C-alpha positions as CSV (number, residue, x, y, z in Angstrom):
1,M,58.0,54.6,206.1
2,L,55.2,51.9,205.8
3,D,52.9,54.5,204.2
4,A,55.6,55.3,201.6
5,V,55.9,51.7,200.7
6,A,52.1,51.2,200.5
7,R,51.9,54.4,198.2
8,R,54.6,53.0,195.9
9,L,52.8,49.7,195.7
10,E,49.6,51.4,194.9
11,Q,51.3,53.4,192.1
12,Y,52.9,50.2,190.8
13,M,49.6,48.5,190.7
14,D,47.9,51.5,189.1
15,L,50.6,51.3,186.4
16,L,49.9,47.5,185.9
17,S,46.2,48.3,185.5
18,A,47.0,50.8,182.8
19,R,49.1,48.3,181.0
20,Q,46.4,45.7,181.3
21,R,43.9,48.1,179.6
22,L,46.4,48.8,176.8
23,V,47.0,45.0,176.3
24,A,43.2,44.4,176.3
25,A,42.7,47.2,173.7
26,N,45.5,45.8,171.5
27,I,43.9,42.3,171.6
28,A,40.4,43.8,170.9
29,N,41.9,45.6,167.8
30,A,43.9,42.7,166.5
31,D,41.8,42.7,163.3
32,T,41.3,46.4,163.0
33,P,43.0,47.6,159.8
34,G,45.6,50.2,160.5
35,Y,45.6,49.8,164.2
36,K,49.0,50.2,165.8
37,T,50.0,48.4,169.1
38,K,50.2,50.6,172.1
39,D,52.2,50.1,175.3
40,I,54.0,52.0,178.0
41,D,57.7,52.1,178.8
42,F,57.2,50.4,182.2
43,Q,60.4,51.6,183.8
44,A,60.1,55.1,182.7
45,E,56.4,55.3,183.5
46,L,57.1,53.9,187.0
47,R,59.5,56.8,187.6
48,N,56.8,59.2,186.2
49,A,54.1,57.7,188.4
50,I,56.2,58.4,191.5
51,Q,56.3,62.0,190.5
52,G,52.5,62.0,190.1
53,L,52.5,61.8,186.2
54,A,49.9,59.8,184.3
55,P,51.2,57.1,182.0
56,Q,51.7,58.1,178.4
57,P,50.9,55.2,175.9
58,R,53.1,55.0,172.8
59,E,53.1,53.0,169.6
60,V,55.3,50.0,169.8
61,A,58.1,50.1,167.1
62,G,59.7,47.1,165.4
63,L,56.6,44.9,165.1
64,A,55.7,43.1,161.9
65,V,53.0,45.0,160.0
66,K,50.4,42.9,158.2
67,N,49.0,43.9,154.8
68,D,46.1,45.9,156.4
69,G,48.6,48.0,158.3
70,N,47.8,46.4,161.7
71,N,50.8,45.3,163.8
72,V,49.2,43.6,166.8
73,S,51.1,40.4,167.8
74,L,48.8,38.1,169.8
75,D,51.7,36.2,171.0
76,R,53.3,39.3,172.4
77,E,50.1,40.4,173.9
78,A,49.5,37.0,175.6
79,R,53.0,37.2,177.0
80,L,52.3,40.7,178.4
81,L,49.0,39.5,179.9
82,A,50.8,36.7,181.8
83,E,53.7,39.0,182.9
84,N,51.3,41.6,184.1
85,A,49.2,39.0,186.1
86,L,52.3,37.7,187.7
87,R,53.5,41.2,188.7
88,F,50.1,42.1,190.0
89,S,49.9,39.0,192.1
90,V,53.3,39.6,193.6
91,A,52.3,43.3,194.4
92,S,49.0,42.1,195.9
93,Q,50.8,39.8,198.2
94,L,53.2,42.4,199.3
95,A,50.4,44.8,200.0
96,R,48.6,42.3,202.2
97,A,51.9,41.5,204.1
């Protein structure tokens, strides 16, 4: 049972890492004309990760689009960075315990 818990934590942390890469890419492209924000549906992707499927990034709907066609919100991305860091910290502590 402990191995199963460790495996789930590892999958969870892998998904957090994938989201971190997407958020970093969004921030890096905040000034790229036409760039569309990408993210993952965290709950759905966690279920998929348990089944061994890789995360599928998608464009985020409902964000304000600037005149150049870019829809990256630095406020949203900063919030996701903080949320992701907190989740990763908790998962790391659980893995150590």
